[in-house]
N, C-alpha and C positions, 0 to 999 in steps of 0.2 A: 314540067319543073320537078325539082327534087321533093321527096316526101318530107314533111315537117317532123322533126324529132325533139325540138325544144320550143316552148312558148314562154316568153318573158312578159310579165306585166310590170310596167313602170309605175313608180309611186314613191312616197316617202314613208318610212317606218314610224310606228308609234300611234297611239290612240288619238293624239291631237290632229292627225292628218287623215284618219280613216275615211271620213265622209267628204273630204274635199274633192273638188273637180280634178285636181292634179293627180289624184289617185285612181282615176278611171281605169288605168291598166291593171291595178291591183284588183279592182272590182271584177274585171273580166276573168282573171285566173282564179279568183276566189269562188266565183259562181261555177266555174268549170270543176274545181276541186270538190266543192260542197255537193254538187249534183251527183258525184260518184262516192261520196262519203270519205273522201281523202283529206288528210290534214297536212299542212305544211310544217316542216321542222327545220330549224336552223342548221346550216352546214358551213362551218368556218372557212373551209377551203373554197367554197363557192361565193363567199361574202354575201350570203342571202339565205332565204328559206326556199326549200324545194320539196316536191312530191311528184309521184308518177301517176298518170291516169291512162285509161284506155280509150282511144277515139277510133271508132270503127274497129279494125283489127290491129291497130298500131298502138304500141306503148310510147307515150310522149311524156317528157319531163316538163314540169312547170317550175318557174323560178320567179321569186320576188326579191330583187336586190335589197339588201339592208344598208346600203351605202349612202342613202339619200339620192334624190333624182340626179343631181349634177355629177355624181360619180358612178352612174349606172354601168359604165363600160367595164369597170373592174370586175363586177359580178358576171356580166355577160361573157366576157372573154375567158374568165376562169371556168365557167360552165362549159363553154364550147371546147376548151382544151381538155378538161377532165373527162367529159363524155365522148370526146373524139367526134364532134359534130361540126359540120361545115356551116359557115354563116348563112349560106343559101337554104339550109334546113332549119332555120330559126325564124320564128314570127315574134315580133315585138309589138305588144299592145300598149297604146299610149293615148293621152288626152290630146285634143287638137282644137286650138282656138279658131281655126279657119272654117270649121264645120259647125252648123247649128246643133244644139242638143237634140239627140234622137237620131242623128245621122252617123253611120259607121261605114268606113270605106277601107277596102283592102288595096294594097299596092306593093310593088317590089322595087327596091332601089330608090334613088332620088336623094334630095337634100334633107336637112334636119328641120327646116321651116321655123327655126328659132326655138324648137323644143330641146331643152338642155339635156335631157336624158339621151335622146337620139344624137345630139351633138357629141356627147362624151363617148357613146358607143362607136360612132364613126371615127373619132379621134384615135381610139384604141385599135380599131380594125384597119384604119387608113383607107376605108371605102364605105359605101352604103349599100352593098349588095346583100341585103337581107329583106325578109318580108315584114310588112308593117300592117297593123290594124289601127286605123285612125278613129278614135272615138270622139265625136263632136261634143264640145262643152259650151259652144257659143262664145261670143266676144262681148266684153263690157261696153264697147263703142268708143272708148278712150284709152289710148296706149298707157296713160299714167295710172290707169286702174287695173292693168293686167295682173300685176303681182297679187294684190288682195283678191282679185277675182279667182285666179287659179288655186290659191291657197285657202279659199273660203268654201263653205258648203253651198251646193246649188239650192235653188228654191225647190219646193215639193214638186212643182210641175216639171222643172228641168231634170230633177233626179229621176222621175218616172220616165221621162223621154230618153235619158241616157241609158237607163236599164232596158228600155225597149230596144234601143240600138244594139246594146250588148246581147240581148236575147236573139235578135236576128242574126248577129254575127255567129253566135253559138250554133244556130241552125245550119249554117253553111260550113262550119269548121271541119266536119268529116271530109268534105270534098277537098278542102285546102290541105289537110293532113295527108291525104292519099296522093297528092301531087297534082290534083286537078284545080290548080289555083285560079286559072282564068275562068273556069266554070263557076267556082265559088264566088269570084269577084262579080261576074255578070249576074248571078242569082241574087247576091246581096244588094247590089246597086240598083238593079231593076225592081226589086221588091220594095224599094223605098219610094217608088212613084205613088203607091197607095199605101201609106204606112199603116199596117194593121197593128192592133194592140198586141204587144208582146212584152213580157217582163221576164228578165232573167230570174230563174228560180235558184234557190240555194244561196242567195247572197245575204250577208248579215245585215 
C-alpha cells in the first residue's frame, strides 16, 4: 500500500471538548506531535491546525480540522489538495462506539459506521478509500444516550484504557507510514490479545 503522508485526527475544537470521547482522534495526533516537540498552528486555507512530524524516515503532515466534527471533510479535502496527497496516503484517526475503550483498530476503506466526521469526509471524496484508525470509546448501552456519551468525558478508567490503545497504535505507526499497513494492522490487533499496559506519552 502507499506510504502515508497525512494523518488527520477528528474532533471538535475548543476547550469544552478537549477531554471528550469524541475527541479521541485529536488525542492521537496531539500525542504524536507532543512526543516530537511540535506545535499545531492554524492555517486558514486548510480549515484547521497543522504541523509536520518525522515518522521513521518520512515527513508526515498532521491535521486537526477546526470545522467541528460534522464538517471535517472540508478540512481533509483542502489538505489533500494543497499538499497534493492522494486519499490512499491519508490516515484518519477517530472515535468508535463499536469498540471497547482500550481497543484500537486499523482498516482501509469501508463505510462510516455512523461516525459523522467520516460521513462528511466520504461525502466530499465520493468514496471511502482512505486509511482509518478506530479508537474504541465503548457504548453507553442505549442509543438514546449516545450523544451525551460521545460529547462527555470518559471515566478515569476508560480514559486510561483509551490512552493505552492510542499508545499501542503509536507503536505500529512507523510500519503504517512506510507502507506496511497490513503488517501494522496485524501487529496492533494481535497485540491486543494480551493488553499490556501502555499509555500515550506527551498527551495533555
